[in-house]
Each structure stands twice: as structure tokens, then as C-alpha cells.
C-alpha positions in Angstrom: -55.5 0.5 -49.1 -55.9 -2.5 -51.2 -53.9 -2.8 -54.3 -55.5 -3.5 -57.5 -54.8 -2.3 -61.0 -56.6 0.5 -60.8 -56.1 1.5 -57.0 -52.5 1.4 -56.1 -50.8 2.8 -53.3 -49.2 6.1 -53.7 -45.5 4.5 -53.3 -46.2 2.2 -56.0 -47.9 5.1 -58.4 -45.2 7.3 -58.3 -42.3 4.2 -58.4 -44.5 2.9 -61.5 -45.5 6.3 -62.8 -49.0 4.6 -63.6 -51.1 6.9 -61.5 -51.6 10.8 -61.9 -53.9 11.2 -58.8 -53.4 10.6 -55.1 -55.0 7.7 -53.4 -58.2 8.0 -51.3 -56.1 8.3 -47.8 -54.2 11.0 -49.3 -57.3 12.9 -50.1 -58.9 12.2 -46.8 -56.2 13.5 -45.1 -55.8 16.7 -47.2 -59.6 17.3 -46.5 -59.5 16.5 -43.0 -56.2 19.0 -42.1 -57.5 22.1 -44.3 -58.8 23.8 -41.1 -55.9 23.2 -38.9 -53.4 24.3 -42.1 -55.4 27.6 -42.6 -55.0 28.4 -38.8 -51.5 27.3 -38.7 -51.0 29.9 -41.6 -53.5 32.5 -40.0 -51.0 32.6 -36.9 -48.2 33.6 -38.9 -49.6 36.2 -41.5 -52.3 37.5 -39.1 -54.8 38.6 -41.7 -57.7 36.0 -42.6 -57.7 36.8 -46.2 -53.8 36.6 -46.7 -54.0 33.3 -44.7 -56.8 32.0 -47.4 -54.2 33.4 -50.1 -51.2 31.4 -48.7 -53.6 28.4 -48.2 -54.6 28.1 -51.6 -50.8 28.8 -52.7 -49.8 26.2 -50.1 -52.6 23.5 -51.7 -51.3 24.1 -54.9 -47.8 22.8 -53.9 -49.2 20.1 -51.8 -51.1 18.6 -54.6 -48.2 19.1 -57.1 -46.0 17.1 -54.5 -48.3 14.5 -53.3 -46.3 11.8 -54.8 -43.1 12.8 -52.6 -45.2 12.1 -49.5 -44.4 8.7 -48.0 -47.6 7.0 -46.3 -47.3 6.2 -43.0 -45.2 9.0 -41.9 -46.5 12.4 -40.2 -48.7 14.0 -42.9 -49.7 17.1 -40.9 -46.0 17.6 -40.4 -45.4 17.3 -43.8 -47.9 19.9 -44.9 -46.9 22.4 -42.2 -43.5 22.4 -43.6 -44.7 23.1 -46.9 -46.9 25.7 -45.7 -44.2 27.4 -43.6 -42.1 27.6 -47.0 -45.4 29.2 -48.6 -45.5 31.8 -45.6 -41.7 32.6 -46.1 -42.4 32.9 -49.6 -45.3 35.3 -49.0 -43.3 37.5 -46.8 -40.4 37.6 -49.3 -42.6 38.6 -51.8 -44.5 41.6 -49.5 -41.4 42.9 -47.6 -43.0 46.3 -47.8 -45.9 45.6 -45.7 -46.4 48.3 -42.4 -45.9 45.0 -40.0 -42.7 42.8 -40.7 -41.8 40.3 -38.1 -38.2 38.7 -38.6 -37.9 35.1 -39.6 -37.0 33.8 -36.2 -40.4 35.2 -34.6 -42.1 33.5 -37.4 -40.5 30.2 -37.1 -41.2 30.5 -33.1 -44.9 31.3 -33.8 -45.3 28.4 -36.1 -43.5 26.0 -34.1 -46.0 27.0 -31.1 -49.3 26.7 -33.5 -47.9 23.0 -34.3 -47.8 22.1 -31.0 -51.0 23.5 -29.9 -52.8 22.0 -32.9 -51.3 18.7 -32.0 -52.5 18.9 -28.3 -56.0 20.1 -29.6 -56.4 17.6 -32.0 -55.5 15.0 -29.2 -58.0 16.5 -27.0 -60.4 16.4 -29.7 -59.9 13.0 -30.3 -60.4 12.1 -26.8 -63.5 14.1 -26.4 -65.0 12.4 -29.2 -64.3 9.0 -27.5 -65.6 10.0 -24.2 -68.8 11.5 -25.9 -69.1 7.9 -27.4 -68.9 6.3 -24.0 -71.8 8.7 -22.2 -75.0 7.1 -21.3 -77.5 7.9 -24.5 -79.6 10.3 -22.2 -76.5 12.2 -21.1 -75.0 12.2 -24.8 -78.3 13.6 -26.0 -78.5 16.3 -23.4 -74.6 17.6 -24.1 -75.6 17.3 -27.9 -78.7 19.5 -27.7 -76.9 22.0 -25.2 -74.4 22.8 -27.6 -76.7 23.1 -30.9 -76.2 26.6 -32.4 -78.5 29.0 -30.3 -79.4 26.9 -27.3 -78.5 27.7 -23.8 -79.4 26.1 -20.5 -82.4 27.7 -20.0 -84.0 27.2 -23.6 -82.9 23.4 -23.1 -84.8 23.5 -19.7 -87.9 24.9 -21.7 -87.9 22.4 -24.4 -87.0 19.4 -22.3 -90.0 20.5 -19.6 -87.6 20.3 -16.9 -86.5 23.0 -14.3 -83.4 25.2 -15.3 -81.6 24.1 -12.1 -82.2 20.6 -13.2 -80.6 20.8 -16.3 -77.5 23.0 -15.3 -77.0 20.3 -12.7 -77.1 17.4 -15.4 -74.9 19.3 -17.4 -72.3 20.1 -14.7 -72.2 16.4 -13.6 -71.8 15.5 -17.4 -68.9 17.9 -18.2 -67.1 16.3 -14.9 -67.8 13.1 -16.4 -66.2 14.1 -19.7 -63.2 16.0 -18.3 -62.3 13.1 -16.4 -62.6 10.7 -19.1 -60.6 13.2 -21.3 -57.7 13.3 -19.0 -57.5 9.6 -18.6 -57.7 9.2 -22.3 -55.0 11.7 -22.8 -52.7 10.2 -20.1 -53.0 6.7 -21.5 -51.9 8.2 -25.0 -48.8 9.8 -23.3 -47.6 6.4 -21.6 
């Protein structure tokens, strides 16, 4: 992020008091993690409507405390901490509900979801890299196959190829992607 009189980093903003709004990097992270935060909350409350309500409360807190976030630190961990507190506040307010789990169970679920989320994000990023490395024809075939409503048979008809041929190509591409993803993830853990 470049620093100019109109575009200061969040650290300088909070120290100088010149800006009342977060920077583009913070906003990008906020937007990019909304689904992950929703799923994190959903795993703890078990109801999509309640998860949405808790997410909205979490977002209010995130926006009210944006200047407390330290750039360069783990944004998603910071947001998960806020979300966990909001889940606990929700649970305290609604103790009379029919299903009640103790705090230790909820903390265990939250920790598990956080770990799964981190692993899933790493796999998603590795898969994206590997798809980019595919030959253009293979990339096009795999992208066409995973368009909504498309299956192997309809893709074969669209391409004018035998169904078996399309399935063999898809199988080969999936193996290449799996091997690539495993290499990418192994490289990250080294």
C-alpha cells in the first residue's frame, strides 16, 4: 500500500487519527473471508439463520475495531476470535434454547473448524495454482465439466467426443491436478 495524504496505512491512520475508514487491503480481506467466517460461525450455532445473525453482529464489531487490527498479522485468526466472542455472547443471551452445548464443546468445535478452514484454503490455493499450470485444452475441459448442470455425458455431446474418451481425459487431468496439489502442499509445509 502506498502512503499519500489521502491513502495512509491503517497503522498510521489510527496513530494520527486522520482517517475514519479502513484501507483497501483491510476491505479486501474482509470481503474475501466472509464465507469462511460464516461457516466458522455456522459450525458453532448449527442454524443458518442464526449464523447469519451472528455474522452480522461479528461484522459490526470488525468494522468498529478495524483500527485495532495490526497489518501483517493473521487477519482470519483475528476475525475468528471476534466471531467466537460473538457466538459466546449469542449463547449467553439465548441459554433457554432447547439444544445447549457447554463452552468447552463449542471451543473444541471452533478450533476444529479453524484448522479445517486453514487446510481447505491452502488446498484451494494450491488447486488454483495447479489449474493455471494445466495445458490450455485440459484447463478448458475441466472448467467446462464443472460448470453448473454439466456432466460427463452432456460435455461429450457438446464436444462431439465419445463419452468414454471424455471420462478418460477428465480422469487423467484429475490425477495430474491431485499430484500437483500434493506437491504444492508439501512445498508449503517445508
